[in-house]
MIVORO-241719 format. One record per atom (N, C-alpha, C): z negated, x negated, y negated; residue in three letters; atom name. Coordinates in Angstrom, 1 decimal, decimal comma, always signed. Each point is the difference from the previous one (the first is absolute). Example, Ala and Ser with C-alpha at 12.3 -4.5 7.8 and 13.67 -1.06 7.14 Angstrom:
# residues 2
<<-7,8; -13,2; +5,7>; 'ALA'; 'N'>
<<+0,0; +0,9; -1,2>; 'ALA'; 'CA'>
<<+0,0; -0,9; -1,2>; 'ALA'; 'C'>
<<+0,7; +0,4; -1,1>; 'SER'; 'N'>
<<+0,0; -0,9; -1,1>; 'SER'; 'CA'>
<<-0,8; +0,8; -1,1>; 'SER'; 'C'>
END
This chain:
# residues 60
<<+255,4; -159,0; -59,0>; 'MET'; 'N'>
<<+1,4; -0,1; -0,2>; 'MET'; 'CA'>
<<+0,7; -0,8; +1,1>; 'MET'; 'C'>
<<-0,6; -1,1; +0,4>; 'HIS'; 'N'>
<<+0,7; -0,9; +0,9>; 'HIS'; 'CA'>
<<-0,5; +0,3; +1,5>; 'HIS'; 'C'>
<<-0,7; +1,1; +0,2>; 'GLY'; 'N'>
<<-0,5; +0,3; +1,3>; 'GLY'; 'CA'>
<<+1,1; +0,4; +1,0>; 'GLY'; 'C'>
<<+1,2; +0,4; -0,5>; 'ASN'; 'N'>
<<+1,1; +0,4; +0,9>; 'ASN'; 'CA'>
<<+0,9; -1,2; +0,4>; 'ASN'; 'C'>
<<-0,4; -1,2; -0,3>; 'LYS'; 'N'>
<<+0,8; -1,1; +0,4>; 'LYS'; 'CA'>
<<+0,2; -0,1; +1,5>; 'LYS'; 'C'>
<<+1,2; -0,2; +0,4>; 'GLY'; 'N'>
<<+0,3; -0,1; +1,4>; 'GLY'; 'CA'>
<<+0,3; +1,4; +0,7>; 'GLY'; 'C'>
<<-0,3; +1,0; -0,7>; 'LYS'; 'N'>
<<+0,2; +1,4; +0,6>; 'LYS'; 'CA'>
<<+1,4; +0,4; -0,3>; 'LYS'; 'C'>
<<+0,5; +0,9; +0,8>; 'ASN'; 'N'>
<<+1,3; +0,6; -0,2>; 'ASN'; 'CA'>
<<-0,1; +1,2; -1,0>; 'ASN'; 'C'>
<<-0,1; -0,3; -1,2>; 'CYS'; 'N'>
<<-0,1; +1,0; -1,1>; 'CYS'; 'CA'>
<<+1,4; +0,3; -0,6>; 'CYS'; 'C'>
<<+0,3; +1,2; -0,2>; 'ARG'; 'N'>
<<+1,3; +0,4; -0,6>; 'ARG'; 'CA'>
<<-0,2; -0,1; -1,5>; 'ARG'; 'C'>
<<+1,1; -0,4; -0,7>; 'LYS'; 'N'>
<<+0,0; +0,1; -1,5>; 'LYS'; 'CA'>
<<+0,2; +1,5; -0,3>; 'LYS'; 'C'>
<<-0,4; +0,3; -1,2>; 'ILE'; 'N'>
<<+0,2; +1,4; -0,4>; 'ILE'; 'CA'>
<<+1,4; +0,4; -0,2>; 'ILE'; 'C'>
<<+0,9; -1,0; -0,3>; 'THR'; 'N'>
<<+1,4; +0,3; -0,1>; 'THR'; 'CA'>
<<+0,7; +0,1; +1,3>; 'THR'; 'C'>
<<-0,6; -0,4; +1,1>; 'ASP'; 'N'>
<<+0,6; +0,1; +1,3>; 'ASP'; 'CA'>
<<+0,0; +1,4; +0,6>; 'ASP'; 'C'>
<<-0,7; +0,9; -0,5>; 'TYR'; 'N'>
<<+0,0; +1,4; +0,5>; 'TYR'; 'CA'>
<<+1,2; +0,7; -0,4>; 'TYR'; 'C'>
<<+0,5; +0,9; +0,9>; 'THR'; 'N'>
<<+1,2; +0,8; -0,2>; 'THR'; 'CA'>
<<-0,3; +1,4; +0,3>; 'THR'; 'C'>
<<+0,9; +0,9; -0,4>; 'THR'; 'N'>
<<-0,3; +1,5; +0,3>; 'THR'; 'CA'>
<<+0,1; +0,2; +1,5>; 'THR'; 'C'>
<<+0,6; -0,8; +0,8>; 'ASN'; 'N'>
<<+0,0; +0,2; +1,4>; 'ASN'; 'CA'>
<<-1,4; -0,2; +0,6>; 'ASN'; 'C'>
<<-0,8; -0,8; -0,7>; 'ASP'; 'N'>
<<-1,4; -0,2; +0,5>; 'ASP'; 'CA'>
<<-0,8; +1,3; +0,0>; 'ASP'; 'C'>
<<+0,4; +1,0; -0,9>; 'LEU'; 'N'>
<<-0,7; +1,3; +0,0>; 'LEU'; 'CA'>
<<+0,1; +0,7; +1,3>; 'LEU'; 'C'>
<<+1,1; -0,2; +0,8>; 'PHE'; 'N'>
<<+0,2; +0,7; +1,2>; 'PHE'; 'CA'>
<<-0,7; -0,7; +1,2>; 'PHE'; 'C'>
<<-0,6; -1,2; -0,2>; 'LEU'; 'N'>
<<-0,6; -0,6; +1,1>; 'LEU'; 'CA'>
<<-1,4; +0,5; +0,3>; 'LEU'; 'C'>
<<-0,6; +0,6; -1,0>; 'GLY'; 'N'>
<<-1,3; +0,7; +0,2>; 'GLY'; 'CA'>
<<-1,3; -0,9; -0,1>; 'GLY'; 'C'>
<<+0,2; -1,3; -0,2>; 'LYS'; 'N'>
<<-1,2; -0,8; -0,1>; 'LYS'; 'CA'>
<<-0,2; -0,4; -1,4>; 'LYS'; 'C'>
<<-1,3; +0,1; -0,4>; 'ASN'; 'N'>
<<-0,4; -0,3; -1,4>; 'ASN'; 'CA'>
<<+0,8; +0,7; -1,1>; 'ASN'; 'C'>
<<+0,2; +1,3; +0,3>; 'LEU'; 'N'>
<<+0,8; +0,8; -0,9>; 'LEU'; 'CA'>
<<-0,5; +0,0; -1,5>; 'LEU'; 'C'>
<<-1,3; -0,1; -0,2>; 'ASP'; 'N'>
<<-0,5; -0,1; -1,4>; 'ASP'; 'CA'>
<<+0,4; -1,3; -0,6>; 'ASP'; 'C'>
<<-0,1; -1,1; +0,7>; 'ILE'; 'N'>
<<+0,4; -1,3; -0,6>; 'ILE'; 'CA'>
<<+1,5; -0,1; -0,2>; 'ILE'; 'C'>
<<+0,8; +0,5; +0,9>; 'VAL'; 'N'>
<<+1,4; +0,0; -0,2>; 'VAL'; 'CA'>
<<+0,4; +0,8; -1,2>; 'VAL'; 'C'>
<<-0,6; +1,2; -0,1>; 'THR'; 'N'>
<<+0,4; +0,9; -1,2>; 'THR'; 'CA'>
<<-0,4; -0,7; -1,3>; 'THR'; 'C'>
<<-1,2; -0,5; +0,0>; 'ALA'; 'N'>
<<-0,5; -0,7; -1,2>; 'ALA'; 'CA'>
<<+0,9; -1,2; -0,4>; 'ALA'; 'C'>
<<+0,4; -0,8; +1,0>; 'ALA'; 'N'>
<<+0,9; -1,1; -0,3>; 'ALA'; 'CA'>
<<+1,4; +0,5; -0,5>; 'ALA'; 'C'>
<<+0,5; +1,0; +0,6>; 'LEU'; 'N'>
<<+1,3; +0,5; -0,5>; 'LEU'; 'CA'>
<<-0,1; +0,6; -1,4>; 'LEU'; 'C'>
<<-1,1; +0,7; -0,3>; 'LEU'; 'N'>
<<-0,2; +0,5; -1,3>; 'LEU'; 'CA'>
<<-0,1; -1,1; -1,1>; 'LEU'; 'C'>
<<-0,8; -1,0; +0,4>; 'LEU'; 'N'>
<<-0,2; -1,1; -1,0>; 'LEU'; 'CA'>
<<+1,3; -0,8; -0,2>; 'LEU'; 'C'>
<<+0,8; -0,2; +1,0>; 'THR'; 'N'>
<<+1,2; -0,7; -0,2>; 'THR'; 'CA'>
<<+1,2; +0,8; -0,5>; 'THR'; 'C'>
<<-0,2; +1,3; -0,1>; 'GLY'; 'N'>
<<+1,1; +0,8; -0,6>; 'GLY'; 'CA'>
<<+1,0; +0,4; +1,1>; 'GLY'; 'C'>
<<-0,3; -0,2; +1,3>; 'LYS'; 'N'>
<<+1,0; +0,3; +1,0>; 'LYS'; 'CA'>
<<-0,2; +1,5; +0,4>; 'LYS'; 'C'>
<<-1,1; +0,6; -0,4>; 'LEU'; 'N'>
<<-0,2; +1,4; +0,4>; 'LEU'; 'CA'>
<<-0,2; +0,8; -1,4>; 'LEU'; 'C'>
<<+0,9; +0,9; -0,2>; 'LYS'; 'N'>
<<-0,1; +0,8; -1,2>; 'LYS'; 'CA'>
<<-0,7; +1,3; +0,3>; 'LYS'; 'C'>
<<-1,0; +0,4; -0,8>; 'VAL'; 'N'>
<<-0,7; +1,3; +0,3>; 'VAL'; 'CA'>
<<+0,2; +0,9; -1,2>; 'VAL'; 'C'>
<<+0,4; +1,2; +0,4>; 'ASP'; 'N'>
<<+0,1; +1,1; -1,0>; 'ASP'; 'CA'>
<<-1,2; +0,9; -0,1>; 'ASP'; 'C'>
<<-0,7; +0,1; +1,1>; 'PHE'; 'N'>
<<-1,1; +1,0; +0,1>; 'PHE'; 'CA'>
<<-1,1; -0,6; +0,9>; 'PHE'; 'C'>
<<-1,2; +0,1; -0,5>; 'VAL'; 'N'>
<<-1,2; -0,4; +0,8>; 'VAL'; 'CA'>
<<-0,9; +1,2; +0,1>; 'VAL'; 'C'>
<<-0,5; +0,3; +1,2>; 'LYS'; 'N'>
<<-1,0; +1,1; +0,2>; 'LYS'; 'CA'>
<<-1,2; -0,6; +0,8>; 'LYS'; 'C'>
<<-1,1; +0,2; -0,6>; 'LEU'; 'N'>
<<-1,3; -0,5; +0,6>; 'LEU'; 'CA'>
<<-0,9; +1,1; +0,4>; 'LEU'; 'C'>
<<-0,6; -0,1; +1,1>; 'TYR'; 'N'>
<<-0,9; +1,0; +0,5>; 'TYR'; 'CA'>
<<-1,2; -0,7; +0,5>; 'TYR'; 'C'>
<<-1,2; +0,2; -0,5>; 'ARG'; 'N'>
<<-1,2; -0,6; +0,5>; 'ARG'; 'CA'>
<<-0,9; +1,0; +0,7>; 'ARG'; 'C'>
<<-0,1; -0,2; +1,3>; 'GLY'; 'N'>
<<-0,8; +0,9; +0,8>; 'GLY'; 'CA'>
<<-0,9; -0,9; +0,8>; 'GLY'; 'C'>
<<-1,2; +0,3; +0,0>; 'SER'; 'N'>
<<-1,0; -0,9; +0,7>; 'SER'; 'CA'>
<<+0,2; -0,1; +1,5>; 'SER'; 'C'>
<<+0,1; -1,1; +0,6>; 'PRO'; 'N'>
<<-0,1; -1,4; -0,5>; 'PRO'; 'CA'>
<<+1,4; -0,6; -0,2>; 'PRO'; 'C'>
<<+1,1; +0,8; -0,1>; 'ALA'; 'N'>
<<+1,3; -0,6; -0,1>; 'ALA'; 'CA'>
<<+0,7; +0,2; -1,3>; 'ALA'; 'C'>
<<+0,9; -0,8; -0,3>; 'VAL'; 'N'>
<<+0,9; +0,2; -1,2>; 'VAL'; 'CA'>
<<+1,4; +0,0; +0,4>; 'VAL'; 'C'>
<<+0,7; +1,0; -0,4>; 'SER'; 'N'>
<<+1,4; +0,2; +0,4>; 'SER'; 'CA'>
<<+0,9; -0,3; -1,2>; 'SER'; 'C'>
<<+1,0; -0,8; +0,1>; 'VAL'; 'N'>
<<+0,9; -0,4; -1,0>; 'VAL'; 'CA'>
<<+1,4; +0,3; +0,4>; 'VAL'; 'C'>
<<+0,8; +0,7; -0,8>; 'GLU'; 'N'>
<<+1,4; +0,3; +0,3>; 'GLU'; 'CA'>
<<+0,8; -0,6; -1,1>; 'GLU'; 'C'>
<<+1,0; -0,7; +0,3>; 'LEU'; 'N'>
<<+1,0; -0,6; -1,0>; 'LEU'; 'CA'>
<<+1,3; +0,5; +0,3>; 'LEU'; 'C'>
<<+0,7; +0,4; -1,1>; 'LEU'; 'N'>
<<+1,4; +0,5; +0,2>; 'LEU'; 'CA'>
<<+0,9; -0,8; -0,9>; 'LEU'; 'C'>
<<+0,9; -0,6; +0,6>; 'GLY'; 'N'>
<<+0,9; -0,9; -0,8>; 'GLY'; 'CA'>
<<+1,1; -0,6; +0,9>; 'GLY'; 'C'>
<<+0,5; -1,2; -0,4>; 'LYS'; 'N'>
<<+1,0; -0,7; +0,8>; 'LYS'; 'CA'>
<<-0,2; -1,5; -0,1>; 'LYS'; 'C'>
END
């Protein structure tokens, strides 16, 4: 837990929907926004094809 001491780590509440357009760590940004309630999802579509998993979210 204390292994991130001194590193520039963002708090989960620091993420915004604008971070989705930056393209880095899209999965982490999406998870943070979902957990904090900043991203509302109406529809989730999952497709599992070896070796990839595709996830589509529709919402605002």
